C-alpha positions, 0 to 999 in steps of 0.5 A: 547836673547841679552845682552840689553834684559837681562839687561831690564828684570832684571831692569823690575823685580826690578821695579815690585818688588819695586812697589809691596813692595811700594804698600804693605807698606813694602819698599819705596825709592822715584823714584826707581820704575820709574828710574828702569822702565826707565832703562828697557824701554830705554834698550829695546827700544834701542835694538829694534831700533838697530834691525831696521838698515836702513831698511824701517821697519817703524812700528818697528822703531815707536814702538822702539821710543815709548818705548824710549819715555815711558822710558824718561817719567819714568825718568821725573816721577822719578825726580818729585818723588825725588823732591817732597820727598826732598821738603817735608823734 
């Protein structure tokens, strides 16, 4: 397990825990779940992309790009959650 994968696992666990705490109504910070999921997916996607190198392994490269896109989508979602919270104040 590489260093980026360990970072991704830690942030994924934080995202799952904060998501569960939000759904149960115990703890909520606007955008925290989305932003931690963004970090986890971007770390995992960059680790996957680093493993492809200059090879012609297009399916693995496409999977890495899709994981990175999902991470960036979570960045946008987290930004909207924070924006919505600030507007409601």
